[in-house]
C-alpha positions, 0 to 999 in steps of 0.5 A: 271273869269281867263279864261275869263280874258285870252280870252280876252287878246288872242283875244287883242293880235288876233286882234293886229297881224290882225292889224299889217297884215293889215296895211303890205298888205296895205303899199304893195299894195300903194307901188305896185301901186304907182311903177306901175303908175311910170313905166307906166308914159312916161318919155323921155331922151336921151341916152347921158343923161343918160350916163352923169347921169351914170357916175356922179352918183354911185347910181341906178337911173333906176326903179326896177320891184316891183312884187311877185316873185321879193318880194320872190327873194328878201328874198331867197337873204336876207338869202342864197345870191342866186338869184333864177332868175339866178340860176347859182348864187349859183355856181359862188364862183367856177368859175375859169379863163381858155382859150377856144379853141372853144366856139360854142355858141359865134357868130362873125356876125354882119349881123343883123344890121337892126334888132339891129337898132330897139333896139340900136343906136349911142351914141354920146359922153356925155363928148365931150373934147380934150385929149393931147397925149392919150395912150389908144384908145377904140373903138366898131367895132360893135357899135349897140350891145345892152345891156337889156332894162328891166326897161329903156323902159319908158325912151326910153333909148337904152343902148349898148357898146358905152356907156361901151367905154365912162364908161371905158375912164372917169374912165381912164381920172379921174386916168390920163390914157389919154385916147380917144373913137372912135365918128366915126358912122361905121353904116354910113359908112357901109350903105354908101359904101353898106357893109355888118356887116362883114366889121366893122373890116375893117372899124375900121381898117382904124379908128384905123390907122388914130388915130395912125397917129394923136396920136403917144402916142397910145399904147394900143387898146380896141375894146369892144364888148358884147356877145350874149349867155344867162345871166346865162353865162355872169352874176356873183354875189358877195355879193349884187353886180351883175357884167357883166363877161368878155370875152377875144377874140383872132385871131389866124390868126394874126402871133402875136398872142402869143403876143396879148395873153399875154396881155390877160391872164394878164388882165384875171389874174388881173381881177379874182384876184379882183373878182373871176370869173368876167372874163370867160377867152380867147377864140381864134378864127380861121377858116371860118365865122370868122374873125381871125385877129381882127386888132390885128396885128396892135398891140400887145396891141390890145384887143377884149374885150366882156363886159357881154352880151345881156341880162346884164343891163347896171348897171352890165356893170357899176360895172364891168367896175370899175373893168377893169378901176382899173385893166387897171390902174394898169397894164398900170402904171407898163407896161413896154413893147412897142406896 
């Protein structure tokens, strides 16, 4: 009698566990079907609308991918804080800043404009405004350098470095650091004059000088790019946040490059004190097949900054832009040097 009672009790428990398991399985399958449907449903918005939404919201607004590998990865991350899709996250805490003289993986080439136009496009200013007496001038010599479109194809959004420039500007202006972004379409100028992509720095040189003549107050100049190496080299994860890593490029063929180097070293140190390893350091470039100057002879406060790479998401870039903006605000407020 006692054994039969225990057996019934055991069967009830097994049945209850089975019901819970079936319920979880149903929820999981229903979620997958729902997200698959939403992912495949075409919703088209333009880049300008997207960047405006991104600037006004701290919430994630892209659709995440939900699949079995993602589920396993999330479980591993929950207990170990390691992203198994990017094993380098296990080593990130030991990354230190450095100055690199040679990096064979880094490319200056911008002659693949036709290819880039398939995955990128000029982004109009999402928040046009008149700024009097700006002190920061932000521009993109390579305006079509793109970021990852993962989870964004459904919206027809093509994120690129121009979005990064607008985000930096908005953050700086919110902190009363008056900033402007160069809106001229560099690609159109290159095409109209039959220039190759390597002439992009010549075009932006003219634009910088024009901006300086119109705005005598300008003191800081930031040429925003993205790197061309794989994501494990351009990404760092701290806690639950993923960041696109920075890389400063200094042209050694600029006679006064040591002054630009001082500026880069200051920002590099400050960035890594905020988020350890977020900056990869400073890359020094000279010689054949590279520009070697990058217009840095125009001002001691002109820097070329790589923000992430082609596989980084725009959300990772935004996380990093927030850090960079905070650092720039601190640096500019404390800077007593003249350009």
